[in-house]
FIMI-297311 format. One line per 2 residues: number of its first residue (from 0); their letters; for each residue y, z, x of C-alpha. Coordinates in pm, 1 decimal, decimal comma. Example, Ala and Ser with C-alpha at 12.3 -4.5 7.8 and 13.67 -1.06 7.14 Angstrom:
2
0> AS> -450,0:780,0:1230,0  -106,0:714,0:1367,0
# end
This chain:
430
0> XX> 17778,7:2028,9:1035,0  17459,3:1834,9:989,3
2> XX> 17151,0:1920,8:787,5  16929,5:1797,7:1067,2
4> XX> 16970,9:1682,7:1422,1  16684,8:1481,5:1572,4
6> XX> 16649,1:1464,6:1951,8  16466,5:1141,9:2044,0
8> XX> 16481,1:815,0:1848,1  16150,1:644,0:1915,1
10> XX> 15821,7:641,6:1715,9  15849,8:997,4:1588,3
12> XX> 16224,1:1061,9:1578,3  16357,9:751,0:1400,8
14> XX> 16106,9:766,3:1112,2  16181,7:1137,9:1067,7
16> XX> 16555,7:1068,0:1058,6  16504,4:770,6:824,0
18> XX> 16296,3:963,4:575,7  16533,5:1260,3:570,6
20> XX> 16839,1:1031,7:535,1  16670,0:853,4:245,0
22> XX> 16645,4:1191,9:75,7  17018,2:1232,7:105,2
24> XX> 17035,9:1470,2:401,0  17305,3:1440,8:663,6
26> XX> 17118,7:1347,5:983,9  17227,4:1296,5:1342,0
28> XX> 16978,7:1096,6:1558,0  17021,0:1103,4:1939,2
30> XX> 16850,4:940,0:2232,6  16910,5:921,5:2608,1
32> XX> 16825,6:547,9:2590,2  16992,9:259,5:2407,7
34> XX> 16796,1:15,0:2195,2  16618,2:-217,8:2237,8
36> XX> 16453,6:-59,7:2543,7  16101,0:-10,5:2671,1
38> XX> 15884,5:299,2:2720,9  15532,2:361,7:2852,3
40> XX> 15297,7:308,2:2559,2  14958,2:169,4:2456,5
42> XX> 15143,2:-12,2:2171,8  14849,9:33,6:1932,8
44> XX> 14935,0:112,2:1571,2  14612,6:208,2:1394,2
46> XX> 14559,6:156,9:1021,9  14716,2:490,5:925,0
48> XX> 15030,0:376,9:1106,5  15032,8:32,7:945,7
50> XX> 14990,9:194,8:608,3  15298,4:413,7:677,5
52> XX> 15507,1:109,4:776,7  15400,5:-49,7:446,3
54> XX> 15506,1:258,1:250,9  15840,6:260,8:427,3
56> XX> 15909,9:-105,9:363,0  15905,4:-193,2:732,9
58> XX> 15571,1:-371,4:776,7  15716,3:-717,2:706,3
60> XX> 15986,3:-659,0:967,8  15725,8:-584,6:1233,6
62> XX> 15521,0:-889,9:1135,2  15835,8:-1105,5:1135,1
64> XX> 15892,5:-1008,0:1497,2  15604,1:-1242,9:1595,9
66> XX> 15365,8:-943,9:1620,3  15023,1:-1072,2:1509,2
68> XX> 14827,2:-886,8:1240,6  14489,4:-787,9:1381,5
70> XX> 14196,2:-750,7:1146,4  13895,0:-764,6:1377,8
72> XX> 13759,8:-568,3:1671,7  13500,1:-636,7:1936,4
74> XX> 13385,1:-308,3:2087,5  13153,7:-292,6:2387,7
76> XX> 13019,9:60,9:2436,9  12788,4:61,5:2738,7
78> XX> 12504,0:-178,9:2658,0  12597,3:-193,5:2288,5
80> XX> 12830,0:-443,6:2137,7  12984,1:-421,8:1792,0
82> XX> 13206,0:-676,8:1617,7  13359,2:-675,4:1275,5
84> XX> 13658,9:-609,2:1051,5  13851,9:-288,9:1021,7
86> XX> 13762,1:-63,3:729,8  14066,8:-79,9:499,8
88> XX> 14307,1:204,3:426,5  14541,1:206,7:124,4
90> XX> 14497,8:-164,4:79,6  14558,3:-265,0:443,4
92> XX> 14308,7:-363,7:709,7  14560,7:-464,0:972,9
94> XX> 14607,8:-306,4:1313,4  14928,2:-387,8:1501,9
96> XX> 15021,4:-386,4:1868,8  15396,0:-449,4:1895,0
98> XX> 15604,0:-425,6:2209,6  15803,3:-104,8:2210,2
100> XX> 16122,7:-299,9:2268,7  16057,3:-451,3:1926,0
102> XX> 15909,6:-162,0:1728,9  16152,4:109,9:1834,4
104> XX> 16457,1:-110,9:1754,8  16317,2:-177,2:1405,4
106> XX> 16266,6:198,0:1351,1  16612,2:287,3:1484,8
108> XX> 16780,4:25,8:1265,7  16590,5:152,3:959,1
110> XX> 16713,9:507,6:1027,4  17075,8:387,7:1055,4
112> XX> 17041,2:177,4:737,7  16917,8:486,6:553,1
114> XX> 17233,5:668,8:651,5  17145,7:855,5:972,7
116> XX> 17416,3:865,7:1241,6  17293,7:729,2:1574,7
118> XX> 17424,4:829,6:1914,8  17262,1:638,5:2200,1
120> XX> 17291,3:696,8:2577,2  17332,3:1069,2:2511,8
122> XX> 17149,4:1337,7:2708,0  17092,8:1655,1:2504,8
124> XX> 17098,7:1919,6:2773,2  17027,4:2228,5:2568,5
126> XX> 17006,4:2367,0:2217,2  17273,4:2603,9:2090,3
128> XX> 17103,3:2937,3:2015,1  17273,2:3206,4:1815,7
130> XX> 17102,0:3540,7:1746,9  16766,9:3384,6:1836,8
132> XX> 16807,4:3091,1:1604,1  16861,8:2729,3:1716,8
134> XX> 17193,4:2626,4:1559,8  17271,3:2292,5:1717,1
136> XX> 17284,7:2094,2:2045,2  17506,9:2046,4:2347,8
138> XX> 17495,4:1730,0:2554,6  17670,8:1465,5:2758,8
140> XX> 17706,1:1089,3:2762,4  17537,4:871,4:3024,5
142> XX> 17813,9:609,2:3033,0  18179,3:554,6:2938,3
144> XX> 18504,5:726,0:3055,5  18367,0:1079,9:2994,7
146> XX> 18033,0:1014,5:3157,1  17847,5:1329,4:3253,5
148> XX> 18084,2:1561,4:3071,7  17973,1:1823,7:2818,4
150> XX> 18183,5:1683,1:2543,1  17918,3:1664,4:2265,4
152> XX> 17845,7:1978,4:2066,9  17705,3:1956,2:1718,9
154> XX> 17557,9:2202,8:1473,2  17280,6:2168,9:1213,6
156> XX> 17060,4:2370,2:980,1  16758,4:2246,1:1175,4
158> XX> 16710,7:2079,7:1515,3  16401,3:1861,0:1558,8
160> XX> 16251,0:1778,3:1895,5  16111,1:1428,6:1894,5
162> XX> 16161,1:1416,7:2271,6  15801,5:1363,2:2383,7
164> XX> 15532,6:1563,2:2560,4  15784,0:1716,9:2805,8
166> XX> 16016,3:1815,7:2520,0  16330,7:1997,0:2634,5
168> XX> 16353,6:2172,6:2303,5  15990,0:2291,1:2315,6
170> XX> 16046,4:2426,1:2668,1  16366,4:2614,2:2586,7
172> XX> 16228,6:2781,0:2270,0  15893,2:2853,1:2441,2
174> XX> 15686,5:2676,1:2177,9  15331,7:2815,1:2215,8
176> XX> 15063,8:2574,0:2333,6  14698,6:2582,0:2232,4
178> XX> 14382,5:2369,6:2246,7  14508,8:2269,0:2590,6
180> XX> 14277,5:2047,5:2792,5  14300,6:1932,2:3156,6
182> XX> 14436,1:1584,0:3227,4  14129,2:1360,1:3215,9
184> XX> 14250,9:1004,4:3276,9  14507,8:787,1:3443,9
186> XX> 14605,8:456,1:3285,0  14762,8:123,7:3382,0
188> XX> 14851,5:-174,6:3169,5  15012,0:-515,7:3210,7
190> XX> 15078,4:-828,6:3004,9  14914,1:-1171,7:3018,6
192> XX> 14997,4:-1515,3:2893,8  14735,9:-1772,9:2803,6
194> XX> 14445,2:-1551,7:2697,4  14431,4:-1696,0:2346,1
196> XX> 14313,1:-1370,0:2192,6  14306,4:-1322,3:1815,2
198> XX> 14136,9:-979,9:1795,8  14125,7:-645,2:1973,7
200> XX> 13865,9:-607,5:2249,0  13752,9:-268,0:2379,1
202> XX> 13513,5:-197,9:2663,5  13385,7:150,5:2750,0
204> XX> 13194,9:134,0:3074,9  13093,5:382,9:3343,8
206> XX> 13416,6:555,3:3459,1  13648,4:296,6:3313,4
208> XX> 13777,4:182,0:2976,0  13951,0:-149,3:2907,7
210> XX> 14141,9:-263,7:2600,6  14292,7:-606,3:2526,6
212> XX> 14524,6:-659,5:2228,8  14746,1:-949,3:2123,3
214> XX> 15111,5:-850,3:2110,5  15447,5:-1019,1:2047,8
216> XX> 15513,3:-1380,1:2146,7  15159,1:-1483,0:2225,9
218> XX> 15112,9:-1225,6:2500,8  14813,3:-991,3:2551,8
220> XX> 14847,3:-632,5:2670,9  14561,0:-526,4:2896,9
222> XX> 14506,3:-151,7:2921,3  14280,5:18,4:3173,4
224> XX> 14190,7:389,8:3195,8  14010,6:567,8:3479,3
226> XX> 13923,7:927,9:3568,2  14238,1:1115,2:3663,1
228> XX> 14097,7:1205,7:4006,9  14109,1:839,0:4105,6
230> XX> 14483,8:797,1:4043,6  14594,1:804,4:4410,2
232> XX> 14331,4:552,3:4510,9  14414,7:321,5:4221,0
234> XX> 14790,0:343,3:4276,4  14737,8:241,2:4637,9
236> XX> 14588,8:-94,3:4527,0  14656,4:-145,3:4156,0
238> XX> 14596,4:-520,5:4160,5  14276,2:-494,8:4360,2
240> XX> 14130,9:-231,0:4131,3  14238,4:-429,8:3823,2
242> XX> 14047,8:-738,8:3930,7  13748,6:-535,3:4040,8
244> XX> 13739,0:-388,2:3691,4  13783,4:-722,1:3515,6
246> XX> 13499,8:-878,1:3715,7  13258,8:-614,0:3582,3
248> XX> 13301,4:-744,5:3227,2  13114,2:-1078,8:3183,7
250> XX> 13350,3:-1372,2:3150,6  13672,4:-1168,0:3134,2
252> XX> 13805,6:-1241,1:3484,2  13754,1:-1611,9:3427,3
254> XX> 13948,0:-1595,0:3097,1  14235,4:-1415,6:3271,2
256> XX> 14245,9:-1653,0:3569,2  14291,4:-1936,3:3321,5
258> XX> 14619,1:-1769,8:3214,5  14876,3:-1579,7:3413,9
260> XX> 15010,5:-1227,9:3450,1  15357,6:-1217,5:3293,4
262> XX> 15480,5:-868,6:3391,0  15411,0:-602,1:3649,0
264> XX> 15162,7:-313,2:3613,5  15285,2:-0,6:3432,3
266> XX> 15096,2:325,6:3464,5  15078,1:703,5:3477,1
268> XX> 14851,9:1001,1:3535,6  15088,0:1221,5:3336,0
270> XX> 14859,1:1225,4:3032,2  14829,4:1586,2:2905,2
272> XX> 14638,6:1698,7:2600,5  14769,4:1991,7:2391,5
274> XX> 14890,3:2122,4:2058,5  15215,8:2314,7:2024,5
276> XX> 15330,7:2527,3:1741,9  15575,8:2282,6:1586,1
278> XX> 15833,5:2513,7:1430,2  16038,8:2827,9:1474,3
280> XX> 16379,4:2971,6:1382,2  16605,1:2670,9:1343,1
282> XX> 16378,4:2422,7:1517,7  16080,2:2192,0:1460,5
284> XX> 15876,0:1945,7:1669,9  15738,4:1603,6:1577,3
286> XX> 15516,2:1348,7:1752,1  15410,7:1403,3:2113,8
288> XX> 15639,2:1700,8:2136,2  15397,6:1888,9:1911,7
290> XX> 15066,5:1710,9:1975,9  14970,7:1504,6:2279,4
292> XX> 14640,2:1318,3:2301,5  14499,2:1108,5:2582,1
294> XX> 14602,0:747,3:2503,8  14250,9:608,8:2545,9
296> XX> 14194,5:590,3:2168,8  14547,5:475,6:2083,8
298> XX> 14631,8:747,2:1831,3  14985,6:834,4:1941,1
300> XX> 15205,5:609,4:1723,4  14998,8:667,2:1414,4
302> XX> 15014,9:1043,0:1478,1  15391,8:1021,1:1513,3
304> XX> 15428,9:837,8:1183,3  15207,3:1090,0:1006,2
306> XX> 15405,4:1376,7:1150,2  15735,3:1219,2:1045,0
308> XX> 15623,0:1198,4:683,7  15476,0:1546,9:673,9
310> XX> 15772,7:1707,1:846,2  16024,8:1529,8:620,2
312> XX> 15834,8:1651,0:317,9  15828,5:2008,8:451,4
314> XX> 16201,7:2005,7:525,6  16280,1:1875,2:180,0
316> XX> 16068,0:2147,5:22,8  16238,8:2417,2:229,8
318> XX> 16597,6:2291,3:191,6  16556,2:2236,4:-181,1
320> XX> 16423,4:2588,8:-238,2  16079,2:2485,7:-361,5
322> XX> 15945,9:2725,5:-99,2  16075,9:2898,3:210,3
324> XX> 16131,4:2660,3:503,4  15908,0:2874,3:721,4
326> XX> 15624,7:2848,4:469,8  15673,2:2472,9:440,5
328> XX> 15669,6:2423,7:817,5  15363,1:2644,3:851,3
330> XX> 15183,1:2413,3:603,1  15302,4:2114,0:810,9
332> XX> 15129,0:2262,3:1114,2  14812,9:2347,4:923,2
334> XX> 14775,7:1999,1:773,4  14847,0:1834,8:1108,4
336> XX> 14579,8:2034,4:1282,0  14315,3:1987,2:1011,7
338> XX> 14366,0:1611,8:1014,5  14380,6:1555,8:1388,0
340> XX> 14146,0:1810,7:1551,6  13824,5:1601,8:1501,7
342> XX> 13975,4:1286,6:1657,5  14146,7:1502,4:1924,6
344> XX> 13807,4:1634,9:2035,4  13651,3:1289,2:2015,2
346> XX> 13933,3:1137,9:2217,6  13867,5:1404,8:2482,5
348> XX> 13501,7:1310,6:2490,4  13578,5:941,5:2542,0
350> XX> 13835,7:1031,5:2810,9  13575,9:1241,6:2994,1
352> XX> 13355,2:933,7:3051,9  13044,4:1139,7:2981,8
354> XX> 12716,8:951,2:2933,7  12571,1:912,6:2589,4
356> XX> 12274,6:1126,9:2491,8  11930,5:986,8:2389,7
358> XX> 12004,5:1077,5:2026,2  12340,3:902,0:2037,1
360> XX> 12178,5:593,6:2190,5  11943,2:577,9:1892,3
362> XX> 12235,1:608,7:1651,9  12423,9:332,6:1832,2
364> XX> 12118,1:110,6:1825,9  12094,6:166,8:1449,0
366> XX> 12458,8:62,0:1404,2  12400,3:-276,8:1561,8
368> XX> 12217,6:-405,6:1256,1  12447,2:-265,4:985,0
370> XX> 12778,4:-455,4:963,4  12912,3:-230,5:688,1
372> XX> 12849,4:80,1:894,7  13007,8:-84,5:1196,6
374> XX> 13323,0:-125,8:986,9  13314,0:242,8:895,8
376> XX> 13265,3:323,7:1265,1  13577,7:119,4:1343,5
378> XX> 13748,5:309,9:1057,1  13697,7:633,9:1254,8
380> XX> 13891,5:487,2:1546,2  14172,6:354,8:1328,1
382> XX> 14211,3:642,4:1085,3  14069,7:494,3:764,3
384> XX> 13742,0:692,1:777,0  13745,5:1067,0:863,7
386> XX> 13520,7:1152,4:1156,5  13365,5:1437,2:960,0
388> XX> 13270,6:1196,6:678,5  13117,3:939,1:919,0
390> XX> 12911,7:1212,4:1084,9  12796,0:1380,3:763,7
392> XX> 12420,4:1417,3:715,4  12417,2:1160,8:434,9
394> XX> 12604,7:908,5:648,0  12388,4:955,6:952,3
396> XX> 12068,2:930,2:750,5  12194,9:612,1:583,1
398> XX> 12275,0:457,1:923,8  11943,7:553,5:1091,2
400> XX> 11724,5:532,3:788,1  11571,5:824,4:594,6
402> XX> 11267,1:846,6:816,2  11101,1:1095,1:1044,7
404> XX> 11299,2:955,6:1340,3  11622,0:960,6:1141,8
406> XX> 11574,8:1324,3:1048,1  11470,9:1414,4:1400,5
408> XX> 11784,2:1255,3:1545,5  12004,6:1415,4:1283,5
410> XX> 11857,5:1754,4:1361,6  11904,5:1700,5:1732,9
412> XX> 12265,6:1591,9:1690,3  12347,3:1888,2:1466,7
414> XX> 12173,5:2153,1:1678,0  12240,8:2028,6:2028,0
416> XX> 12397,4:2298,1:2246,3  12643,8:2037,2:2367,6
418> XX> 12766,8:1922,2:2033,5  12740,8:1918,2:1654,8
420> XX> 12688,7:1575,6:1498,0  12930,4:1405,6:1736,3
422> XX> 12794,2:1060,9:1786,5  12864,4:706,9:1897,6
424> XX> 13040,7:828,1:2204,2  12985,7:1142,5:2402,0
426> XX> 12865,4:1490,9:2322,4  13125,3:1734,9:2200,7
428> XX> 13199,5:1992,8:2465,1  13174,6:2354,0:2363,2
# end
């Protein structure tokens, strides 16, 4: 009998298991893969995620994997270009972009070191449900002499689904979904040698977004996103569309041709956007299983780390008797939603490829000449500056200047029928 069973051992599951094991709970961590292994991912760990790694004592391990620390960003948004440092969070100003073969192994190892029991190459087929309460799991191995047999059955006080956006656990328990949006983008990425990049570069153009980030061993990951409706056309000629996109950005295709592509293209149009209620009788959800955002702003890993900490705290509070587990898990959901909803909406706006308004163009033009405000702008993308704070009246007036034009733009942004003070990107949809 375990205190907790965690289904899924990647960016959400392993940290959750690690944090619970560090608190002395008996934890079983399972995954259908073995580690190290790869998974589709943007790789980006924003500042909130780096800060979590630092708190957990794992940041140095990631850096020691030959993953470069990234402290600067060049962001091209239409005709505007912004460059600068990241606004710091809890003493760190470093963004990371590790390969998932590297990051996930570090997280799994940390969970095991903390005392969690790991079972790899195991397919959890279904939860055990007794009297409407999830009481454990039943599964099978993918390899070995008993391959495919239902010979694994374990019980726990709580079963956690860290099994991604298509979570088996969420499906079986009928976890309610809300704030659901249509799929907006499709995405492809690949790796390149010889780019010589020492910062993150982002380009948001008409109907396409491009991101370049240094990753392990001197490689660069190149991420592209397009409207979801173009997926079939892009998939039919991935390489041709890639080069057509690179040639739109001045000088980029020449830089890439001086190096070489080191791996194939990876991509998907399976990019849903939703919230799920993350708890119920005997079960909880963490990471993409409970909240899935379009990857265009690279929030996923940082969100998973945040959820792992909040969920572990809630479980400790419930199991220790400080409050009922249901009340603690309800607070976990409330805090998650309050923290993520603004960037969830903003991510949706970016993924919609909507044009900027006149008022937003004025605000962007004002940012160009204020390096300190550009850093705060970058802080919105990386989690060190709350979106609500950046878009507050005082902030907007400081950026644009307390003038008649500044007040006019502020009023237009706040009262626009298409949005309320959502700037530097696209109007917020009602």
